[in-house]
C-alpha atoms as an extended CHARMM CRD file, in Angstrom:
* protein
*
       241  EXT
         1         1  MET       CA            -55.8500000000       46.4430000000        1.6710000000  PROA      1               0.0000000000
         2         2  LYS       CA            -53.7820000000       44.2350000000       -0.4860000000  PROA      2               0.0000000000
         3         3  HSD       CA            -55.4120000000       42.7300000000       -3.5920000000  PROA      3               0.0000000000
         4         4  ILE       CA            -54.3720000000       40.2370000000       -6.4480000000  PROA      4               0.0000000000
         5         5  VAL       CA            -53.6790000000       41.9110000000       -9.6760000000  PROA      5               0.0000000000
         6         6  LEU       CA            -54.0780000000       40.0470000000      -12.9740000000  PROA      6               0.0000000000
         7         7  GLY       CA            -52.2050000000       41.1780000000      -16.2170000000  PROA      7               0.0000000000
         8         8  TYR       CA            -54.8980000000       40.5680000000      -18.8340000000  PROA      8               0.0000000000
         9         9  ASP       CA            -55.2030000000       41.0640000000      -22.7770000000  PROA      9               0.0000000000
        10        10  GLY       CA            -57.9580000000       38.7950000000      -23.7740000000  PROA      10              0.0000000000
        11        11  SER       CA            -55.3020000000       36.1430000000      -25.2500000000  PROA      11              0.0000000000
        12        12  ALA       CA            -55.6300000000       32.4420000000      -24.4660000000  PROA      12              0.0000000000
        13        13  PHE       CA            -52.5450000000       32.8120000000      -22.3160000000  PROA      13              0.0000000000
        14        14  SER       CA            -54.2540000000       35.7690000000      -20.1650000000  PROA      14              0.0000000000
        15        15  MET       CA            -57.4740000000       33.6200000000      -19.8210000000  PROA      15              0.0000000000
        16        16  GLN       CA            -55.3900000000       30.7170000000      -18.0470000000  PROA      16              0.0000000000
        17        17  ALA       CA            -53.7790000000       33.4280000000      -16.1470000000  PROA      17              0.0000000000
        18        18  LEU       CA            -57.3560000000       34.7620000000      -15.0360000000  PROA      18              0.0000000000
        19        19  ASP       CA            -58.3810000000       30.9160000000      -13.8620000000  PROA      19              0.0000000000
        20        20  TRP       CA            -55.1140000000       31.0800000000      -11.4360000000  PROA      20              0.0000000000
        21        21  ALA       CA            -55.9860000000       34.5440000000      -10.3360000000  PROA      21              0.0000000000
        22        22  LEU       CA            -59.4860000000       33.7550000000       -9.3200000000  PROA      22              0.0000000000
        23        23  ASP       CA            -58.1030000000       30.8800000000       -7.3660000000  PROA      23              0.0000000000
        24        24  GLU       CA            -55.7460000000       32.9690000000       -5.8160000000  PROA      24              0.0000000000
        25        25  ALA       CA            -58.2460000000       35.6850000000       -4.8680000000  PROA      25              0.0000000000
        26        26  GLU       CA            -60.7740000000       33.3630000000       -3.4010000000  PROA      26              0.0000000000
        27        27  LEU       CA            -58.2580000000       31.2930000000       -1.5520000000  PROA      27              0.0000000000
        28        28  ARG       CA            -56.7570000000       34.2430000000        0.1860000000  PROA      28              0.0000000000
        29        29  GLY       CA            -59.9330000000       36.1200000000        0.6660000000  PROA      29              0.0000000000
        30        30  LEU       CA            -58.5980000000       39.1230000000       -1.3780000000  PROA      30              0.0000000000
        31        31  SER       CA            -60.1420000000       41.1550000000       -4.2190000000  PROA      31              0.0000000000
        32        32  LEU       CA            -59.0240000000       41.1210000000       -7.7140000000  PROA      32              0.0000000000
        33        33  THR       CA            -57.8180000000       43.8690000000      -10.1560000000  PROA      33              0.0000000000
        34        34  VAL       CA            -57.9560000000       42.9450000000      -13.8210000000  PROA      34              0.0000000000
        35        35  ALA       CA            -55.4410000000       45.3340000000      -15.5490000000  PROA      35              0.0000000000
        36        36  HSD       CA            -55.2490000000       46.1190000000      -19.1900000000  PROA      36              0.0000000000
        37        37  ALA       CA            -52.6180000000       48.3920000000      -21.0510000000  PROA      37              0.0000000000
        38        38  TRP       CA            -53.0720000000       50.0060000000      -24.5450000000  PROA      38              0.0000000000
        39        39  GLN       CA            -51.1060000000       52.2650000000      -26.5050000000  PROA      39              0.0000000000
        40        40  TRP       CA            -51.0550000000       53.7640000000      -30.1560000000  PROA      40              0.0000000000
        41        41  PRO       CA            -48.1320000000       52.1630000000      -31.7930000000  PROA      41              0.0000000000
        42        42  TYR       CA            -47.5910000000       54.3860000000      -34.6310000000  PROA      42              0.0000000000
        43        43  GLY       CA            -46.3270000000       57.8250000000      -33.1280000000  PROA      43              0.0000000000
        44        44  GLU       CA            -48.7330000000       60.5940000000      -33.7070000000  PROA      44              0.0000000000
        45        45  ALA       CA            -52.4910000000       59.7280000000      -34.5370000000  PROA      45              0.0000000000
        46        46  PRO       CA            -55.6460000000       61.4600000000      -34.9140000000  PROA      46              0.0000000000
        47        47  GLU       CA            -58.1010000000       61.5650000000      -31.8850000000  PROA      47              0.0000000000
        48        48  GLU       CA            -60.6450000000       59.6450000000      -33.7460000000  PROA      48              0.0000000000
        49        49  ALA       CA            -58.2160000000       56.7200000000      -34.3860000000  PROA      49              0.0000000000
        50        50  ARG       CA            -57.0130000000       56.7290000000      -30.8350000000  PROA      50              0.0000000000
        51        51  SER       CA            -60.4670000000       56.8110000000      -29.5360000000  PROA      51              0.0000000000
        52        52  HSD       CA            -61.1940000000       53.5960000000      -31.4600000000  PROA      52              0.0000000000
        53        53  LEU       CA            -58.2120000000       51.8140000000      -30.0130000000  PROA      53              0.0000000000
        54        54  ARG       CA            -59.3190000000       53.0000000000      -26.5710000000  PROA      54              0.0000000000
        55        55  LYS       CA            -62.6710000000       51.6210000000      -26.9490000000  PROA      55              0.0000000000
        56        56  ALA       CA            -61.2470000000       48.1650000000      -28.0050000000  PROA      56              0.0000000000
        57        57  ALA       CA            -59.1670000000       48.2070000000      -24.9210000000  PROA      57              0.0000000000
        58        58  GLU       CA            -62.0160000000       49.0000000000      -22.7480000000  PROA      58              0.0000000000
        59        59  HSD       CA            -63.7740000000       46.2000000000      -24.3410000000  PROA      59              0.0000000000
        60        60  VAL       CA            -61.1370000000       43.7040000000      -23.6470000000  PROA      60              0.0000000000
        61        61  LEU       CA            -60.8730000000       44.8910000000      -20.1430000000  PROA      61              0.0000000000
        62        62  TRP       CA            -64.8950000000       44.8000000000      -19.5890000000  PROA      62              0.0000000000
        63        63  HSD       CA            -64.6740000000       41.0570000000      -21.0010000000  PROA      63              0.0000000000
        64        64  GLY       CA            -61.8250000000       39.8770000000      -18.5980000000  PROA      64              0.0000000000
        65        65  ALA       CA            -63.7760000000       41.4090000000      -15.5770000000  PROA      65              0.0000000000
        66        66  ASP       CA            -67.2150000000       40.0770000000      -16.8400000000  PROA      66              0.0000000000
        67        67  CYS       CA            -65.4220000000       36.7300000000      -17.0020000000  PROA      67              0.0000000000
        68        68  ALA       CA            -63.8980000000       37.0630000000      -13.5350000000  PROA      68              0.0000000000
        69        69  ARG       CA            -67.3810000000       38.2610000000      -11.8120000000  PROA      69              0.0000000000
        70        70  HSD       CA            -69.1320000000       35.5550000000      -13.4460000000  PROA      70              0.0000000000
        71        71  THR       CA            -66.9430000000       32.6150000000      -12.6800000000  PROA      71              0.0000000000
        72        72  SER       CA            -66.2580000000       33.2800000000       -9.1760000000  PROA      72              0.0000000000
        73        73  SER       CA            -68.5340000000       33.2210000000       -6.0020000000  PROA      73              0.0000000000
        74        74  GLY       CA            -69.0790000000       36.8310000000       -5.0180000000  PROA      74              0.0000000000
        75        75  LEU       CA            -65.4910000000       38.0030000000       -5.5580000000  PROA      75              0.0000000000
        76        76  THR       CA            -64.7860000000       41.7820000000       -5.6280000000  PROA      76              0.0000000000
        77        77  VAL       CA            -63.4050000000       42.4890000000       -9.0270000000  PROA      77              0.0000000000
        78        78  GLU       CA            -62.0200000000       45.7260000000       -9.9950000000  PROA      78              0.0000000000
        79        79  THR       CA            -60.3980000000       47.0100000000      -13.3380000000  PROA      79              0.0000000000
        80        80  ASP       CA            -57.6980000000       49.0670000000      -14.3310000000  PROA      80              0.0000000000
        81        81  LEU       CA            -57.1180000000       50.7070000000      -17.7450000000  PROA      81              0.0000000000
        82        82  HSD       CA            -53.7290000000       52.0980000000      -18.5950000000  PROA      82              0.0000000000
        83        83  GLU       CA            -52.4440000000       53.8980000000      -21.6300000000  PROA      83              0.0000000000
        84        84  GLY       CA            -48.9290000000       53.0270000000      -21.8640000000  PROA      84              0.0000000000
        85        85  PRO       CA            -46.5800000000       49.9980000000      -21.5390000000  PROA      85              0.0000000000
        86        86  ALA       CA            -48.2070000000       46.9200000000      -19.9010000000  PROA      86              0.0000000000
        87        87  ALA       CA            -45.1360000000       46.1540000000      -17.7070000000  PROA      87              0.0000000000
        88        88  GLU       CA            -44.6890000000       49.6970000000      -16.5990000000  PROA      88              0.0000000000
        89        89  ARG       CA            -48.1030000000       49.6940000000      -15.2410000000  PROA      89              0.0000000000
        90        90  LEU       CA            -48.1570000000       46.3680000000      -13.5040000000  PROA      90              0.0000000000
        91        91  LEU       CA            -44.9170000000       47.4010000000      -11.8280000000  PROA      91              0.0000000000
        92        92  GLU       CA            -46.7400000000       50.2520000000      -10.6020000000  PROA      92              0.0000000000
        93        93  LEU       CA            -49.5840000000       48.2310000000       -9.3450000000  PROA      93              0.0000000000
        94        94  SER       CA            -47.3060000000       45.5520000000       -7.7960000000  PROA      94              0.0000000000
        95        95  HSD       CA            -46.5240000000       48.2890000000       -4.7920000000  PROA      95              0.0000000000
        96        96  GLU       CA            -49.9250000000       47.8540000000       -3.2040000000  PROA      96              0.0000000000
        97        97  ALA       CA            -50.4790000000       44.1320000000       -4.6400000000  PROA      97              0.0000000000
        98        98  ALA       CA            -50.1450000000       40.9250000000       -2.4480000000  PROA      98              0.0000000000
        99        99  LEU       CA            -49.4410000000       39.0870000000       -5.8820000000  PROA      99              0.0000000000
       100       100  VAL       CA            -49.3430000000       39.6520000000       -9.4200000000  PROA      100             0.0000000000
       101       101  VAL       CA            -50.3660000000       36.9950000000      -12.1000000000  PROA      101             0.0000000000
       102       102  VAL       CA            -49.4010000000       37.0740000000      -15.7080000000  PROA      102             0.0000000000
       103       103  GLY       CA            -49.7200000000       34.6330000000      -18.6890000000  PROA      103             0.0000000000
       104       104  SER       CA            -46.4540000000       33.4190000000      -20.0960000000  PROA      104             0.0000000000
       105       105  ARG       CA            -47.1350000000       34.9560000000      -23.4160000000  PROA      105             0.0000000000
       106       106  GLY       CA            -49.7290000000       37.3630000000      -25.0590000000  PROA      106             0.0000000000
       107       107  LEU       CA            -48.9910000000       40.7150000000      -23.0620000000  PROA      107             0.0000000000
       108       108  SER       CA            -46.5430000000       41.7550000000      -25.7850000000  PROA      108             0.0000000000
       109       109  ALA       CA            -45.9100000000       41.2700000000      -29.5280000000  PROA      109             0.0000000000
       110       110  LEU       CA            -42.1160000000       41.4290000000      -28.8480000000  PROA      110             0.0000000000
       111       111  PRO       CA            -40.0100000000       38.3620000000      -29.3680000000  PROA      111             0.0000000000
       112       112  ARG       CA            -39.9250000000       35.9250000000      -26.1750000000  PROA      112             0.0000000000
       113       113  ALA       CA            -36.5400000000       36.7270000000      -24.8890000000  PROA      113             0.0000000000
       114       114  VAL       CA            -37.0560000000       35.7010000000      -21.3880000000  PROA      114             0.0000000000
       115       115  VAL       CA            -40.8230000000       34.7000000000      -21.7490000000  PROA      115             0.0000000000
       116       116  GLY       CA            -42.8160000000       37.1920000000      -23.5100000000  PROA      116             0.0000000000
       117       117  SER       CA            -40.7910000000       40.1450000000      -22.5590000000  PROA      117             0.0000000000
       118       118  VAL       CA            -43.5150000000       41.6880000000      -20.4430000000  PROA      118             0.0000000000
       119       119  ALA       CA            -44.1410000000       38.5660000000      -18.2010000000  PROA      119             0.0000000000
       120       120  GLY       CA            -40.3630000000       38.1300000000      -17.5990000000  PROA      120             0.0000000000
       121       121  TYR       CA            -39.7600000000       41.6280000000      -16.9760000000  PROA      121             0.0000000000
       122       122  VAL       CA            -42.8050000000       41.8230000000      -14.3870000000  PROA      122             0.0000000000
       123       123  ALA       CA            -41.4320000000       38.7290000000      -12.6880000000  PROA      123             0.0000000000
       124       124  THR       CA            -38.0270000000       39.9730000000      -12.1100000000  PROA      124             0.0000000000
       125       125  HSD       CA            -38.7770000000       43.4880000000      -11.0620000000  PROA      125             0.0000000000
       126       126  ALA       CA            -42.0920000000       43.4970000000       -9.4690000000  PROA      126             0.0000000000
       127       127  HSD       CA            -42.3180000000       44.6160000000       -5.8980000000  PROA      127             0.0000000000
       128       128  CYS       CA            -44.4210000000       41.5280000000       -4.6780000000  PROA      128             0.0000000000
       129       129  PRO       CA            -44.4320000000       37.9230000000       -5.7150000000  PROA      129             0.0000000000
       130       130  VAL       CA            -45.2930000000       37.3800000000       -9.2770000000  PROA      130             0.0000000000
       131       131  ILE       CA            -46.8250000000       34.1070000000      -11.0070000000  PROA      131             0.0000000000
       132       132  VAL       CA            -46.2270000000       33.2930000000      -14.5060000000  PROA      132             0.0000000000
       133       133  VAL       CA            -48.7680000000       31.0370000000      -15.7270000000  PROA      133             0.0000000000
       134       134  ARG       CA            -47.5450000000       28.9310000000      -18.6660000000  PROA      134             0.0000000000
       135       135  GLY       CA            -49.5470000000       27.6470000000      -21.6880000000  PROA      135             0.0000000000
       136       136  PRO       CA            -52.7890000000       28.7440000000      -23.3280000000  PROA      136             0.0000000000
       137       137  GLY       CA            -56.4240000000       27.6090000000      -22.4910000000  PROA      137             0.0000000000
       138       138  PRO       CA            -58.1660000000       26.7470000000      -19.1920000000  PROA      138             0.0000000000
       139       139  LEU       CA            -56.0670000000       25.2790000000      -16.3850000000  PROA      139             0.0000000000
       140       140  PRO       CA            -56.7810000000       21.4730000000      -16.2530000000  PROA      140             0.0000000000
       141       141  ALA       CA            -58.0530000000       20.4500000000      -12.9720000000  PROA      141             0.0000000000
       142       142  ALA       CA            -55.7520000000       17.7490000000      -11.8550000000  PROA      142             0.0000000000
       143       143  SER       CA            -57.4130000000       14.6480000000      -10.1310000000  PROA      143             0.0000000000
       144       144  GLN       CA            -54.3130000000       14.1790000000       -8.2750000000  PROA      144             0.0000000000
       145       145  PRO       CA            -52.2970000000       17.5410000000       -8.0410000000  PROA      145             0.0000000000
       146       146  GLY       CA            -48.9640000000       17.7150000000       -7.3100000000  PROA      146             0.0000000000
       147       147  PRO       CA            -46.6790000000       19.2190000000       -4.9720000000  PROA      147             0.0000000000
       148       148  VAL       CA            -45.6210000000       22.9050000000       -4.5290000000  PROA      148             0.0000000000
       149       149  VAL       CA            -41.8470000000       22.7100000000       -5.5190000000  PROA      149             0.0000000000
       150       150  VAL       CA            -39.1170000000       24.9860000000       -4.2750000000  PROA      150             0.0000000000
       151       151  ALA       CA            -36.5490000000       25.0930000000       -7.1160000000  PROA      151             0.0000000000
       152       152  ASP       CA            -33.6690000000       26.8840000000       -5.3310000000  PROA      152             0.0000000000
       153       153  ARG       CA            -30.8810000000       24.9330000000       -3.7080000000  PROA      153             0.0000000000
       154       154  ASP       CA            -30.4180000000       27.4500000000       -0.9510000000  PROA      154             0.0000000000
       155       155  PRO       CA            -33.8560000000       29.4430000000       -0.9650000000  PROA      155             0.0000000000
       156       156  ASP       CA            -34.3910000000       32.4770000000        0.9450000000  PROA      156             0.0000000000
       157       157  GLY       CA            -36.8970000000       32.5740000000        3.8110000000  PROA      157             0.0000000000
       158       158  VAL       CA            -39.3070000000       34.6130000000        1.7180000000  PROA      158             0.0000000000
       159       159  VAL       CA            -39.1120000000       31.8170000000       -0.8600000000  PROA      159             0.0000000000
       160       160  LEU       CA            -39.8470000000       28.9880000000        1.7470000000  PROA      160             0.0000000000
       161       161  ASP       CA            -42.7770000000       31.4410000000        3.4650000000  PROA      161             0.0000000000
       162       162  PHE       CA            -44.5520000000       31.6770000000        0.0540000000  PROA      162             0.0000000000
       163       163  ALA       CA            -44.0780000000       28.1040000000       -0.8350000000  PROA      163             0.0000000000
       164       164  PHE       CA            -45.6710000000       26.8850000000        2.4000000000  PROA      164             0.0000000000
       165       165  GLU       CA            -48.3150000000       29.4560000000        2.0710000000  PROA      165             0.0000000000
       166       166  GLU       CA            -49.4230000000       28.3330000000       -1.2380000000  PROA      166             0.0000000000
       167       167  ALA       CA            -49.2930000000       24.6020000000       -0.2200000000  PROA      167             0.0000000000
       168       168  ALA       CA            -51.1840000000       25.1710000000        2.8750000000  PROA      168             0.0000000000
       169       169  LEU       CA            -53.8830000000       27.2560000000        0.6920000000  PROA      169             0.0000000000
       170       170  ARG       CA            -54.0780000000       24.4360000000       -1.6090000000  PROA      170             0.0000000000
       171       171  ARG       CA            -53.8900000000       21.6440000000        0.7800000000  PROA      171             0.0000000000
       172       172  LEU       CA            -50.9070000000       20.1310000000       -1.1720000000  PROA      172             0.0000000000
       173       173  PRO       CA            -47.2930000000       18.8990000000       -0.0340000000  PROA      173             0.0000000000
       174       174  LEU       CA            -44.2580000000       20.9560000000       -0.3270000000  PROA      174             0.0000000000
       175       175  ALA       CA            -41.1460000000       19.5200000000       -2.1520000000  PROA      175             0.0000000000
       176       176  ALA       CA            -37.8800000000       20.8070000000       -1.3080000000  PROA      176             0.0000000000
       177       177  PRO       CA            -34.1170000000       20.1310000000       -2.8190000000  PROA      177             0.0000000000
       178       178  ALA       CA            -32.6490000000       16.9440000000       -1.2460000000  PROA      178             0.0000000000
       179       179  GLU       CA            -29.5470000000       18.6220000000       -0.4390000000  PROA      179             0.0000000000
       180       180  LEU       CA            -29.8720000000       21.6110000000        2.0630000000  PROA      180             0.0000000000
       181       181  SER       CA            -27.3390000000       23.2210000000        4.3720000000  PROA      181             0.0000000000
       182       182  ALA       CA            -27.7300000000       22.4590000000        8.0910000000  PROA      182             0.0000000000
       183       183  ASP       CA            -29.0010000000       26.0860000000        8.8590000000  PROA      183             0.0000000000
       184       184  LEU       CA            -31.4850000000       25.7860000000        5.6150000000  PROA      184             0.0000000000
       185       185  SER       CA            -32.7860000000       22.1630000000        7.0210000000  PROA      185             0.0000000000
       186       186  ALA       CA            -33.4030000000       24.1100000000       10.3510000000  PROA      186             0.0000000000
       187       187  ASP       CA            -35.3230000000       26.8160000000        8.6610000000  PROA      187             0.0000000000
       188       188  LEU       CA            -37.3630000000       24.2290000000        6.6060000000  PROA      188             0.0000000000
       189       189  SER       CA            -38.0750000000       22.2090000000        9.8960000000  PROA      189             0.0000000000
       190       190  GLY       CA            -39.2840000000       25.3640000000       11.8090000000  PROA      190             0.0000000000
       191       191  ARG       CA            -41.5800000000       26.3120000000        8.9560000000  PROA      191             0.0000000000
       192       192  ALA       CA            -42.9680000000       22.8970000000        8.6330000000  PROA      192             0.0000000000
       193       193  ALA       CA            -43.7420000000       23.0440000000       12.3110000000  PROA      193             0.0000000000
       194       194  ARG       CA            -45.7730000000       25.8000000000       11.7930000000  PROA      194             0.0000000000
       195       195  HSD       CA            -47.6510000000       24.4270000000        8.9680000000  PROA      195             0.0000000000
       196       196  PRO       CA            -48.3850000000       20.8650000000       10.3700000000  PROA      196             0.0000000000
       197       197  GLY       CA            -50.7790000000       20.2690000000        7.5410000000  PROA      197             0.0000000000
       198       198  VAL       CA            -48.1870000000       20.5240000000        4.9170000000  PROA      198             0.0000000000
       199       199  PRO       CA            -46.3350000000       17.4240000000        4.1990000000  PROA      199             0.0000000000
       200       200  VAL       CA            -42.7760000000       17.9750000000        3.2550000000  PROA      200             0.0000000000
       201       201  GLN       CA            -40.9470000000       15.7620000000        0.8790000000  PROA      201             0.0000000000
       202       202  GLN       CA            -37.8360000000       15.7130000000       -1.5620000000  PROA      202             0.0000000000
       203       203  ALA       CA            -38.1930000000       17.2850000000       -5.0150000000  PROA      203             0.0000000000
       204       204  ALA       CA            -37.3290000000       14.8090000000       -7.5520000000  PROA      204             0.0000000000
       205       205  ASP       CA            -38.1480000000       16.7560000000      -10.6470000000  PROA      205             0.0000000000
       206       206  PHE       CA            -40.8120000000       19.5450000000      -11.8810000000  PROA      206             0.0000000000
       207       207  GLY       CA            -42.8980000000       17.1560000000      -14.0640000000  PROA      207             0.0000000000
       208       208  THR       CA            -45.8840000000       16.6140000000      -11.5160000000  PROA      208             0.0000000000
       209       209  ALA       CA            -45.4390000000       20.2020000000       -9.8330000000  PROA      209             0.0000000000
       210       210  THR       CA            -48.7290000000       22.1380000000       -9.3660000000  PROA      210             0.0000000000
       211       211  LEU       CA            -46.5290000000       25.1470000000       -8.7700000000  PROA      211             0.0000000000
       212       212  VAL       CA            -42.5710000000       25.9740000000       -8.6670000000  PROA      212             0.0000000000
       213       213  VAL       CA            -41.3210000000       28.7240000000       -6.4890000000  PROA      213             0.0000000000
       214       214  VAL       CA            -37.8120000000       30.3500000000       -7.1420000000  PROA      214             0.0000000000
       215       215  GLY       CA            -36.3470000000       33.3490000000       -5.7130000000  PROA      215             0.0000000000
       216       216  ARG       CA            -36.1710000000       36.6320000000       -7.6500000000  PROA      216             0.0000000000
       217       217  ARG       CA            -32.4860000000       36.7110000000       -6.7760000000  PROA      217             0.0000000000
       218       218  ARG       CA            -32.0720000000       34.1280000000       -9.2400000000  PROA      218             0.0000000000
       219       219  ALA       CA            -34.0280000000       35.5190000000      -11.8960000000  PROA      219             0.0000000000
       220       220  ALA       CA            -31.4630000000       37.0240000000      -14.0990000000  PROA      220             0.0000000000
       221       221  PRO       CA            -31.5660000000       36.3590000000      -17.7770000000  PROA      221             0.0000000000
       222       222  ALA       CA            -29.4510000000       33.2920000000      -17.7140000000  PROA      222             0.0000000000
       223       223  GLY       CA            -30.4530000000       32.0240000000      -14.0150000000  PROA      223             0.0000000000
       224       224  VAL       CA            -32.6670000000       29.3170000000      -12.7640000000  PROA      224             0.0000000000
       225       225  ALA       CA            -35.8910000000       31.3760000000      -13.0080000000  PROA      225             0.0000000000
       226       226  ALA       CA            -35.3750000000       32.6360000000      -16.5660000000  PROA      226             0.0000000000
       227       227  SER       CA            -35.0550000000       28.6830000000      -17.6570000000  PROA      227             0.0000000000
       228       228  LEU       CA            -38.1270000000       27.7360000000      -15.4830000000  PROA      228             0.0000000000
       229       229  LEU       CA            -40.0150000000       30.6910000000      -16.9570000000  PROA      229             0.0000000000
       230       230  GLN       CA            -39.3580000000       29.2830000000      -20.5620000000  PROA      230             0.0000000000
       231       231  HSD       CA            -39.3860000000       25.5590000000      -19.9750000000  PROA      231             0.0000000000
       232       232  ALA       CA            -41.4320000000       24.4870000000      -16.5870000000  PROA      232             0.0000000000
       233       233  PRO       CA            -44.4240000000       22.5080000000      -17.3230000000  PROA      233             0.0000000000
       234       234  CYS       CA            -46.6510000000       24.4180000000      -14.6740000000  PROA      234             0.0000000000
       235       235  PRO       CA            -47.1390000000       27.9570000000      -13.1950000000  PROA      235             0.0000000000
       236       236  VAL       CA            -43.8760000000       29.4850000000      -11.9730000000  PROA      236             0.0000000000
       237       237  ALA       CA            -43.8830000000       31.8680000000       -8.7210000000  PROA      237             0.0000000000
       238       238  VAL       CA            -40.8680000000       34.4180000000       -8.6990000000  PROA      238             0.0000000000
       239       239  VAL       CA            -40.3330000000       35.6830000000       -5.0470000000  PROA      239             0.0000000000
       240       240  GLY       CA            -38.5320000000       37.9050000000       -3.0150000000  PROA      240             0.0000000000
       241       241  GLY       CA            -36.2740000000       41.0590000000       -3.4750000000  PROA      241             0.0000000000
């Protein structure tokens, strides 16, 4: 069965991603897998030193899973501890996942080239949708949450499907680009008819969005998704092949 995968490293950024991942798992009725990766960064090492690092990684993972279990209502929470690169393991887990959730920073000490290197790489190469949750700390509960915004001017069907699904789950309106081709307008109208509880409006900007959805084919380093992952004021979902 599909599940939600969370990339977790104990940072404030991954705590915020944990909040979002819990929401996704509960709204979709799926289990949550909290994943943490570790690796010895200095070449060869005595087994005792590696053992200490592994125990520290086990503690980080335990903390994330414990937080998830104690802040959810009966959610099934599993764990995955991996020795090796975090991005590599998250890509492997994405094969069987409904969704991968990561924080915008914190999973890597490398410079933030396309977001935090790990988040950006996973978002552009995963085998399922990825939500990159921007900013540290707990997610604020907005009294009037904004729409789910489709960022692409010519979105794929998978982008529209995911955006409508998120809007329906969260009981929010969907905001689409103002200028769409006739075919895309028809696609949008057809999906709106299948989701009568989701009001559709034109997207003015991303400032009030609850979530921005963009296609993975636009996720090149200089593309729309890369810019959103760096600068969007809200979580960004990267979807599609």
